C-alpha positions in Angstrom: 0.1 0.1 0.0 1.3 3.5 -0.8 0.4 6.6 1.1 1.2 10.3 0.7 2.5 10.4 4.2 3.2 8.0 7.2 3.7 9.3 10.7 5.4 6.9 13.3 6.9 7.9 16.6 8.1 6.2 20.0 9.8 2.9 18.2 12.1 2.7 21.3 14.9 1.2 19.5 17.4 -0.1 22.1 14.8 -1.6 24.5 13.3 -5.1 24.6 9.9 -3.7 24.3 10.8 -2.3 20.8 8.5 -4.4 18.2 11.1 -4.1 15.5 10.1 -7.1 13.6 6.7 -6.0 13.2 7.6 -2.6 12.2 9.8 -3.8 9.6 7.0 -5.7 8.3 4.9 -2.7 8.2 7.6 -0.6 6.6 7.9 -3.4 4.0 4.2 -3.3 3.2 3.6 0.5 3.4 5.6 3.0 1.5 5.0 6.9 1.2 6.3 9.9 -0.4 6.7 11.4 3.3 7.9 9.3 6.5 7.8 11.6 9.7 9.7 9.9 12.7 7.6 12.0 15.5 10.2 11.2 18.3 11.6 8.7 20.7 12.9 6.5 18.1 16.1 5.5 19.7 15.7 5.3 23.6 18.8 7.0 25.2 17.5 6.5 28.6 17.2 2.9 28.8 20.6 2.5 26.7 22.4 4.5 29.2 21.4 1.8 31.8 21.9 -1.1 29.8 23.1 -1.7 26.2 20.5 -3.6 24.2 20.8 -3.6 20.4 19.8 -6.8 18.5 20.2 -7.3 14.7 16.3 -6.4 14.3 17.1 -2.7 15.6 20.0 -2.5 12.9 17.6 -3.8 10.3 14.9 -1.0 11.3 17.6 1.8 10.9 18.8 0.4 7.7 15.2 0.3 6.3 14.7 4.0 7.2 17.9 4.8 5.5 16.9 2.9 2.5 13.6 4.6 2.4 15.3 8.0 2.1 17.7 6.7 -0.6 14.8 5.7 -2.9 13.4 9.1 -2.7 11.2 9.4 0.2 11.4 12.5 2.3 12.2 11.3 5.6 12.0 13.7 8.7 13.2 12.8 12.2 11.9 14.7 15.2 13.8 14.0 18.0 11.9 13.2 21.5 12.7 13.1 25.3 14.1 9.5 25.1 16.5 10.5 22.1 17.1 14.2 23.1 20.7 13.5 22.4 19.5 13.9 18.7 18.4 17.4 19.3 22.3 18.4 19.2 22.1 17.5 15.6 18.9 19.5 14.6 19.6 21.1 11.1 21.7 18.3 9.9 21.0 15.5 7.4 22.2 11.7 8.0 21.8 9.5 5.3 19.4 11.6 3.5 17.3 11.9 6.7 16.6 15.3 8.1 16.6 16.1 11.9 14.6 18.9 12.9 13.2 20.2 16.3 9.8 20.1 14.9 8.0 20.2 11.3 5.0 21.3 9.4 3.1 19.0 6.9 0.6 20.4 4.3 -2.4 18.0 3.7 -3.8 17.7 0.0 -6.6 20.1 1.1 -4.4 22.7 2.1 -4.4 22.4 5.9 -1.2 22.6 7.9 -0.3 20.4 10.6 2.2 21.0 13.3 4.3 18.0 13.6 5.9 17.8 17.3 6.8 15.0 19.7 5.2 16.5 22.7 7.3 16.1 25.7 7.6 19.9 26.1 3.7 19.7 27.0 4.4 16.8 29.7 5.0 18.6 33.3 6.6 15.6 34.5 9.4 15.4 31.9 9.7 19.3 32.0 9.7 19.9 35.6 10.5 16.7 37.4 12.7 14.8 35.1 13.7 12.4 38.1 10.1 11.3 38.5 10.1 10.8 34.4 12.8 8.4 35.1 11.1 6.6 37.8 7.8 6.3 35.8 10.1 5.0 32.9 11.3 2.1 35.2 8.0 1.3 36.2 6.6 1.4 32.6 9.5 -0.9 31.3 8.3 -3.4 34.1 5.0 -3.3 32.8 6.1 -4.1 29.2 8.4 -6.7 30.5 5.2 -8.7 31.7 3.3 -7.7 28.6 6.0 -9.6 26.8 5.8 -12.6 28.8 2.0 -12.6 28.6 2.0 -12.4 24.8 4.3 -15.2 24.5 2.0 -17.5 26.5 -0.8 -15.9 24.1 1.0 -16.7 20.9 1.7 -20.4 22.0 -2.3 -20.4 22.3 -2.7 -19.3 18.9 -4.3 -15.8 20.1 -3.2 -12.5 18.7 -1.0 -9.8 20.3 -2.8 -7.9 23.1 -1.4 -4.8 25.0 -1.5 -5.1 28.7 0.1 -1.7 29.7 -2.4 0.0 27.2 -5.2 -1.7 28.6 -4.2 -0.5 32.2 -3.8 3.0 30.9 -7.4 3.2 29.3 -8.7 2.0 32.8 -7.0 4.4 35.2 -8.8 7.6 35.8 -5.6 9.6 36.5 -4.1 8.5 33.4 -6.9 9.4 31.3 -7.1 12.9 32.8 -3.6 13.4 32.2 -4.2 12.3 28.4 -7.0 14.7 27.9 -4.9 17.5 29.4 -2.1 16.5 27.0 -4.1 16.5 24.1 -5.9 20.0 24.8 -2.6 21.5 25.3 -1.1 20.3 21.9 -4.2 21.5 20.1 -4.0 24.8 21.8 -0.4 25.3 20.8 -1.4 24.2 17.2 -4.0 26.9 17.1 -1.9 29.7 18.7 0.6 29.2 16.0 -1.8 29.4 13.3 -1.8 25.6 12.3 -5.3 23.6 11.7 -3.9 20.6 13.3 -1.0 18.8 15.2 0.7 15.3 15.0 2.3 14.0 17.9 3.5 11.0 20.1 4.9 10.7 23.5 1.9 9.4 25.4 1.6 6.0 23.6 -2.1 6.6 22.7 -3.0 6.7 19.0 -5.9 9.3 18.5 -7.6 11.2 15.9 -10.3 13.8 17.0 -11.3 17.2 16.7 -10.5 19.5 19.7 -11.9 23.0 19.8 -11.9 23.1 16.0 -8.0 21.9 15.8 -7.4 18.5 14.4 -5.4 16.4 16.9 -3.6 13.3 15.8 -1.3 11.1 18.0 0.5 8.1 15.9 0.8 6.0 18.9 4.0 3.8 19.5 5.7 0.6 18.4 6.1 -1.0 21.8 2.3 -1.4 22.8 -0.3 -0.3 20.2 2.0 -0.9 17.1 0.3 1.9 15.2 0.8 4.5 12.6 -1.0 7.6 11.3 -1.2 7.7 7.5 -2.6 10.0 5.0 -3.8 8.5 1.9 -3.3 10.1 -1.6 -6.7 11.6 -1.6 -6.1 13.4 1.8 -7.9 11.0 4.0 -6.3 10.4 7.6 -6.4 7.0 9.0 -4.8 5.1 12.0 -3.5 1.7 11.3 -2.8 -1.2 14.0 -0.6 -3.7 12.7 -1.8 -7.4 13.3 -3.0 -7.1 16.7 -6.2 -7.1 19.1 -7.2 -4.0 20.7 -9.8 -4.2 23.7 -10.4 -0.6 23.0 -10.4 1.7 19.8 -10.0 5.6 20.0 -13.4 7.2 19.8 -13.3 9.3 16.6 -15.4 12.7 17.1 -17.6 13.6 14.1 -15.5 15.8 11.6 -17.2 18.7 9.8 -18.2 17.7 6.2 -15.8 20.4 5.0 -12.9 18.2 6.3 -11.6 14.8 4.9 -13.5 11.7 6.4 -11.7 10.2 9.2 -12.5 6.6 9.5 -12.6 4.5 12.5 -9.4 2.9 13.2 -9.2 -0.7 11.7 -6.6 -3.3 12.6 -4.5 -3.8 9.7 -3.7 -7.5 8.6 -0.1 -8.4 8.2 1.3 -8.5 4.9 -1.6 -6.3 3.3 
């Protein structure tokens, strides 16, 4: 399948939780004119604690570089876990442009602000030590998730995200997500954009917030999701070969905007 643009983030290369094999299959099956890497591509926080870099993670990097060599416009926007890459903003590596943030214009002319989103997370911004503690707890949840899904695989059951399920059930987490989404939408509106694409919170979503199109492309440790723009301008969330106990609720979109369909799991090899 070929798209006008693909947006992915929160790959967390360098951690056992990164679902590199699934990502490689996704990239093989989904080409695009534009590919936006919206932060936390490499997990520098975890790599500083313990080195972990299997061949599959090399393969992901090579796949991204190959995509750039073949003419795809690849833009890398670092996040908080790969904040070291912010020191290389303005440079190109193997044809991949590194930038603090970016702008993408949809087919209908609307402009989207592309930003990872960590600057709008008060914990990351003002209490980094607490963010590190939370990151360790999150890694524990992902480790349990991996063991659970090994058992599910032996039983012939599809992938299921424990940590994503827990986040969807905890009221404080849902309140944080709502505040985060509103802050990003407000910032986009303040800067004159009609929408925003971000990552950071590992919760894929497409919805309107106070007249601003809010899009979160999810992640590749839990939801295995990507945001895509079809050649006709439609935006869609794609979930790669997995079972979700919840789907993002898509608010009604004005008829003057491209139709935003319900998120639908993508069959592997589609």
